[in-house]
N, CA, C and O atoms as a GROMACS GRO file, in nm:
protein
  324
    1UNK      N    1   9.398   1.350  21.532
    1UNK     CA    2   9.401   1.492  21.564
    1UNK      C    3   9.276   1.533  21.639
    1UNK      O    4   9.281   1.616  21.730
    2UNK      N    5   9.162   1.476  21.600
    2UNK     CA    6   9.037   1.512  21.668
    2UNK      C    7   9.041   1.464  21.813
    2UNK      O    8   8.993   1.534  21.902
    3UNK      N    9   9.096   1.347  21.837
    3UNK     CA   10   9.107   1.296  21.974
    3UNK      C   11   9.195   1.390  22.056
    3UNK      O   12   9.162   1.422  22.170
    4UNK      N   13   9.305   1.433  22.000
    4UNK     CA   14   9.395   1.527  22.068
    4UNK      C   15   9.322   1.658  22.096
    4UNK      O   16   9.337   1.716  22.204
    5UNK      N   17   9.243   1.705  22.002
    5UNK     CA   18   9.166   1.828  22.020
    5UNK      C   19   9.072   1.814  22.139
    5UNK      O   20   9.066   1.903  22.224
    6UNK      N   21   9.000   1.704  22.146
    6UNK     CA   22   8.905   1.682  22.256
    6UNK      C   23   8.977   1.674  22.389
    6UNK      O   24   8.931   1.731  22.488
    7UNK      N   25   9.090   1.605  22.393
    7UNK     CA   26   9.165   1.590  22.518
    7UNK      C   27   9.220   1.725  22.564
    7UNK      O   28   9.206   1.759  22.681
    8UNK      N   29   9.280   1.800  22.475
    8UNK     CA   30   9.345   1.925  22.514
    8UNK      C   31   9.249   2.043  22.530
    8UNK      O   32   9.272   2.130  22.613
    9UNK      N   33   9.141   2.045  22.452
    9UNK     CA   34   9.054   2.161  22.452
    9UNK      C   35   8.911   2.128  22.491
    9UNK      O   36   8.819   2.204  22.460
   10UNK      N   37   8.890   2.016  22.558
   10UNK     CA   38   8.755   1.973  22.595
   10UNK      C   39   8.684   2.066  22.690
   10UNK      O   40   8.561   2.064  22.699
   11UNK      N   41   8.758   2.148  22.762
   11UNK     CA   42   8.694   2.235  22.862
   11UNK      C   43   8.676   2.379  22.815
   11UNK      O   44   8.635   2.464  22.894
   12UNK      N   45   8.703   2.408  22.690
   12UNK     CA   46   8.684   2.545  22.642
   12UNK      C   47   8.545   2.558  22.578
   12UNK      O   48   8.486   2.456  22.540
   13UNK      N   49   8.493   2.678  22.564
   13UNK     CA   50   8.362   2.696  22.502
   13UNK      C   51   8.360   2.641  22.359
   13UNK      O   52   8.462   2.639  22.291
   14UNK      N   53   8.242   2.598  22.316
   14UNK     CA   54   8.226   2.534  22.187
   14UNK      C   55   8.275   2.621  22.072
   14UNK      O   56   8.340   2.571  21.980
   15UNK      N   57   8.244   2.751  22.075
   15UNK     CA   58   8.287   2.837  21.964
   15UNK      C   59   8.439   2.845  21.955
   15UNK      O   60   8.494   2.850  21.845
   16UNK      N   61   8.506   2.846  22.069
   16UNK     CA   62   8.653   2.847  22.068
   16UNK      C   63   8.708   2.713  22.020
   16UNK      O   64   8.808   2.709  21.948
   17UNK      N   65   8.643   2.604  22.059
   17UNK     CA   66   8.686   2.471  22.015
   17UNK      C   67   8.675   2.459  21.863
   17UNK      O   68   8.761   2.400  21.798
   18UNK      N   69   8.568   2.516  21.806
   18UNK     CA   70   8.552   2.514  21.660
   18UNK      C   71   8.664   2.592  21.593
   18UNK      O   72   8.717   2.549  21.490
   19UNK      N   73   8.701   2.706  21.651
   19UNK     CA   74   8.811   2.786  21.593
   19UNK      C   75   8.942   2.708  21.593
   19UNK      O   76   9.016   2.710  21.495
   20UNK      N   77   8.969   2.640  21.705
   20UNK     CA   78   9.091   2.559  21.714
   20UNK      C   79   9.086   2.446  21.612
   20UNK      O   80   9.186   2.418  21.545
   21UNK      N   81   8.971   2.382  21.599
   21UNK     CA   82   8.956   2.271  21.506
   21UNK      C   83   8.976   2.319  21.362
   21UNK      O   84   9.040   2.250  21.283
   22UNK      N   85   8.921   2.434  21.327
   22UNK     CA   86   8.937   2.488  21.192
   22UNK      C   87   9.084   2.519  21.165
   22UNK      O   88   9.136   2.489  21.057
   23UNK      N   89   9.152   2.579  21.264
   23UNK     CA   90   9.294   2.609  21.249
   23UNK      C   91   9.375   2.482  21.228
   23UNK      O   92   9.463   2.477  21.142
   24UNK      N   93   9.346   2.380  21.307
   24UNK     CA   94   9.419   2.253  21.293
   24UNK      C   95   9.397   2.193  21.155
   24UNK      O   96   9.491   2.144  21.092
   25UNK      N   97   9.272   2.196  21.106
   25UNK     CA   98   9.244   2.144  20.972
   25UNK      C   99   9.319   2.221  20.865
   25UNK      O  100   9.374   2.161  20.772
   26UNK      N  101   9.322   2.353  20.878
   26UNK     CA  102   9.393   2.435  20.779
   26UNK      C  103   9.541   2.402  20.779
   26UNK      O  104   9.602   2.389  20.673
   27UNK      N  105   9.598   2.388  20.897
   27UNK     CA  106   9.741   2.355  20.905
   27UNK      C  107   9.768   2.218  20.843
   27UNK      O  108   9.862   2.202  20.766
   28UNK      N  109   9.686   2.121  20.878
   28UNK     CA  110   9.707   1.986  20.825
   28UNK      C  111   9.693   1.980  20.674
   28UNK      O  112   9.772   1.914  20.607
   29UNK      N  113   9.594   2.049  20.620
   29UNK     CA  114   9.574   2.040  20.476
   29UNK      C  115   9.674   2.124  20.398
   29UNK      O  116   9.701   2.095  20.281
   30UNK      N  117   9.729   2.227  20.460
   30UNK     CA  118   9.824   2.310  20.386
   30UNK      C  119   9.969   2.266  20.407
   30UNK      O  120  10.054   2.295  20.322
   31UNK      N  121   9.998   2.199  20.515
   31UNK     CA  122  10.138   2.162  20.543
   31UNK      C  123  10.172   2.017  20.515
   31UNK      O  124  10.289   1.981  20.511
   32UNK      N  125  10.070   1.932  20.496
   32UNK     CA  126  10.098   1.791  20.471
   32UNK      C  127  10.050   1.751  20.333
   32UNK      O  128   9.966   1.818  20.273
   33UNK      N  129  10.103   1.642  20.284
   33UNK     CA  130  10.058   1.587  20.156
   33UNK      C  131   9.923   1.520  20.170
   33UNK      O  132   9.857   1.491  20.070
   34UNK      N  133   9.880   1.493  20.293
   34UNK     CA  134   9.752   1.427  20.316
   34UNK      C  135   9.634   1.512  20.269
   34UNK      O  136   9.532   1.457  20.227
   35UNK      N  137   9.646   1.642  20.276
   35UNK     CA  138   9.539   1.728  20.229
   35UNK      C  139   9.514   1.709  20.080
   35UNK      O  140   9.400   1.696  20.036
   36UNK      N  141   9.621   1.706  20.003
   36UNK     CA  142   9.610   1.684  19.859
   36UNK      C  143   9.556   1.544  19.830
   36UNK      O  144   9.472   1.525  19.742
   37UNK      N  145   9.606   1.446  19.904
   37UNK     CA  146   9.564   1.308  19.884
   37UNK      C  147   9.416   1.292  19.918
   37UNK      O  148   9.343   1.221  19.847
   38UNK      N  149   9.370   1.356  20.024
   38UNK     CA  150   9.230   1.347  20.063
   38UNK      C  151   9.138   1.404  19.956
   38UNK      O  152   9.036   1.345  19.922
   39UNK      N  153   9.176   1.521  19.903
   39UNK     CA  154   9.096   1.582  19.798
   39UNK      C  155   9.094   1.496  19.671
   39UNK      O  156   8.990   1.475  19.610
   40UNK      N  157   9.212   1.445  19.634
   40UNK     CA  158   9.221   1.362  19.514
   40UNK      C  159   9.140   1.234  19.530
   40UNK      O  160   9.069   1.194  19.438
   41UNK      N  161   9.150   1.170  19.647
   41UNK     CA  162   9.076   1.046  19.670
   41UNK      C  163   8.925   1.070  19.667
   41UNK      O  164   8.850   0.989  19.612
   42UNK      N  165   8.881   1.182  19.724
   42UNK     CA  166   8.739   1.216  19.723
   42UNK      C  167   8.690   1.233  19.580
   42UNK      O  168   8.587   1.177  19.542
   43UNK      N  169   8.764   1.309  19.501
   43UNK     CA  170   8.723   1.334  19.362
   43UNK      C  171   8.726   1.207  19.277
   43UNK      O  172   8.646   1.191  19.185
   44UNK      N  173   8.820   1.117  19.309
   44UNK     CA  174   8.833   0.991  19.234
   44UNK      C  175   8.747   0.880  19.293
   44UNK      O  176   8.747   0.767  19.243
   45UNK      N  177   8.674   0.912  19.400
   45UNK     CA  178   8.585   0.816  19.466
   45UNK      C  179   8.659   0.689  19.508
   45UNK      O  180   8.617   0.577  19.479
   46UNK      N  181   8.771   0.710  19.578
   46UNK     CA  182   8.851   0.598  19.628
   46UNK      C  183   8.894   0.628  19.771
   46UNK      O  184   8.883   0.741  19.819
   47UNK      N  185   8.944   0.524  19.838
   47UNK     CA  186   8.995   0.544  19.973
   47UNK      C  187   9.128   0.618  19.966
   47UNK      O  188   9.211   0.588  19.880
   48UNK      N  189   9.149   0.714  20.056
   48UNK     CA  190   9.278   0.786  20.055
   48UNK      C  191   9.389   0.701  20.114
   48UNK      O  192   9.366   0.611  20.195
   49UNK      N  193   9.509   0.730  20.072
   49UNK     CA  194   9.629   0.666  20.128
   49UNK      C  195   9.708   0.778  20.195
   49UNK      O  196   9.788   0.846  20.132
   50UNK      N  197   9.683   0.795  20.326
   50UNK     CA  198   9.749   0.901  20.401
   50UNK      C  199   9.887   0.856  20.447
   50UNK      O  200   9.903   0.745  20.497
   51UNK      N  201   9.986   0.942  20.430
   51UNK     CA  202  10.123   0.909  20.469
   51UNK      C  203  10.179   1.001  20.576
   51UNK      O  204  10.280   0.970  20.640
   52UNK      N  205  10.114   1.116  20.596
   52UNK     CA  206  10.165   1.212  20.694
   52UNK      C  207  10.286   1.289  20.644
   52UNK      O  208  10.353   1.356  20.723
   53UNK      N  209  10.313   1.281  20.516
   53UNK     CA  210  10.428   1.351  20.460
   53UNK      C  211  10.409   1.502  20.461
   53UNK      O  212  10.297   1.552  20.450
   54UNK      N  213  10.519   1.574  20.474
   54UNK     CA  214  10.515   1.719  20.473
   54UNK      C  215  10.534   1.771  20.332
   54UNK      O  216  10.616   1.719  20.255
   55UNK      N  217  10.457   1.875  20.298
   55UNK     CA  218  10.470   1.938  20.166
   55UNK      C  219  10.597   2.019  20.162
   55UNK      O  220  10.638   2.078  20.262
   56UNK      N  221  10.658   2.022  20.048
   56UNK     CA  222  10.774   2.107  20.029
   56UNK      C  223  10.727   2.242  19.980
   56UNK      O  224  10.650   2.251  19.884
   57UNK      N  225  10.771   2.344  20.044
   57UNK     CA  226  10.738   2.480  20.001
   57UNK      C  227  10.848   2.527  19.908
   57UNK      O  228  10.947   2.456  19.888
   58UNK      N  229  10.833   2.642  19.852
   58UNK     CA  230  10.929   2.696  19.756
   58UNK      C  231  11.070   2.707  19.810
   58UNK      O  232  11.103   2.655  19.916
   59UNK      N  233  11.151   2.773  19.736
   59UNK     CA  234  11.290   2.793  19.773
   59UNK      C  235  11.301   2.873  19.902
   59UNK      O  236  11.219   2.962  19.926
   60UNK      N  237  11.401   2.844  19.986
   60UNK     CA  238  11.418   2.923  20.108
   60UNK      C  239  11.457   3.066  20.074
   60UNK      O  240  11.514   3.094  19.969
   61UNK      N  241  11.425   3.154  20.166
   61UNK     CA  242  11.463   3.294  20.146
   61UNK      C  243  11.615   3.307  20.152
   61UNK      O  244  11.680   3.235  20.228
   62UNK      N  245  11.671   3.397  20.074
   62UNK     CA  246  11.817   3.415  20.078
   62UNK      C  247  11.859   3.477  20.212
   62UNK      O  248  11.780   3.544  20.278
   63UNK      N  249  11.984   3.454  20.249
   63UNK     CA  250  12.037   3.516  20.371
   63UNK      C  251  12.037   3.667  20.354
   63UNK      O  252  12.059   3.719  20.245
   64UNK      N  253  12.013   3.735  20.464
   64UNK     CA  254  12.014   3.881  20.462
   64UNK      C  255  12.156   3.934  20.456
   64UNK      O  256  12.249   3.874  20.509
   65UNK      N  257  12.171   4.047  20.390
   65UNK     CA  258  12.300   4.115  20.392
   65UNK      C  259  12.317   4.179  20.529
   65UNK      O  260  12.220   4.188  20.605
   66UNK      N  261  12.436   4.224  20.560
   66UNK     CA  262  12.460   4.291  20.688
   66UNK      C  263  12.372   4.415  20.702
   66UNK      O  264  12.321   4.444  20.810
   67UNK      N  265  12.354   4.487  20.593
   67UNK     CA  266  12.271   4.608  20.596
   67UNK      C  267  12.124   4.572  20.621
   67UNK      O  268  12.056   4.638  20.699
   68UNK      N  269  12.076   4.467  20.555
   68UNK     CA  270  11.937   4.424  20.576
   68UNK      C  271  11.916   4.374  20.718
   68UNK      O  272  11.814   4.403  20.779
   69UNK      N  273  12.013   4.299  20.770
   69UNK     CA  274  12.004   4.248  20.907
   69UNK      C  275  11.997   4.364  21.006
   69UNK      O  276  11.918   4.360  21.100
   70UNK      N  277  12.080   4.467  20.984
   70UNK     CA  278  12.080   4.584  21.071
   70UNK      C  279  11.943   4.652  21.069
   70UNK      O  280  11.892   4.692  21.174
   71UNK      N  281  11.884   4.664  20.950
   71UNK     CA  282  11.752   4.726  20.936
   71UNK      C  283  11.644   4.645  21.008
   71UNK      O  284  11.558   4.702  21.075
   72UNK      N  285  11.647   4.513  20.994
   72UNK     CA  286  11.551   4.426  21.062
   72UNK      C  287  11.564   4.440  21.213
   72UNK      O  288  11.464   4.451  21.284
   73UNK      N  289  11.688   4.440  21.262
   73UNK     CA  290  11.710   4.456  21.406
   73UNK      C  291  11.657   4.590  21.456
   73UNK      O  292  11.599   4.599  21.564
   74UNK      N  293  11.679   4.693  21.376
   74UNK     CA  294  11.629   4.827  21.411
   74UNK      C  295  11.477   4.829  21.418
   74UNK      O  296  11.419   4.888  21.509
   75UNK      N  297  11.412   4.765  21.321
   75UNK     CA  298  11.266   4.759  21.320
   75UNK      C  299  11.213   4.681  21.440
   75UNK      O  300  11.110   4.717  21.497
   76UNK      N  301  11.281   4.575  21.479
   76UNK     CA  302  11.241   4.499  21.597
   76UNK      C  303  11.249   4.586  21.723
   76UNK      O  304  11.159   4.586  21.807
   77UNK      N  305  11.359   4.661  21.734
   77UNK     CA  306  11.379   4.746  21.852
   77UNK      C  307  11.275   4.856  21.862
   77UNK      O  308  11.227   4.888  21.970
   78UNK      N  309  11.241   4.915  21.749
   78UNK     CA  310  11.152   5.031  21.750
   78UNK      C  311  11.006   4.992  21.730
   78UNK      O  312  10.918   5.079  21.730
   79UNK      N  313  10.978   4.864  21.711
   79UNK     CA  314  10.841   4.821  21.688
   79UNK      C  315  10.792   4.852  21.549
   79UNK      O  316  10.671   4.859  21.526
   80UNK      N  317  10.882   4.869  21.456
   80UNK     CA  318  10.844   4.893  21.317
   80UNK      C  319  10.815   5.038  21.284
   80UNK      O  320  10.766   5.068  21.176
   81UNK      N  321  10.846   5.128  21.378
   81UNK     CA  322  10.817   5.270  21.353
   81UNK      C  323  10.921   5.333  21.264
   81UNK      O  324  10.912   5.452  21.233
   0.00000   0.00000   0.00000
């Protein structure tokens, strides 16, 4: 990921590159199982076993009713006013 960061964002100012790098780290640690594995390995003083697996989040949101869908569409059209 760091190599990709340097290749894609090598020409942007350093402060912006740091922001992108922080965002990428947050996404990786919150969306993959590697974040948990890295923390656990560090605390257990062992080498991590990274798999690149995606974390499962909670249950999906239920489908909207026709009335809820209409309200969401209305809010999109009016900008939430």
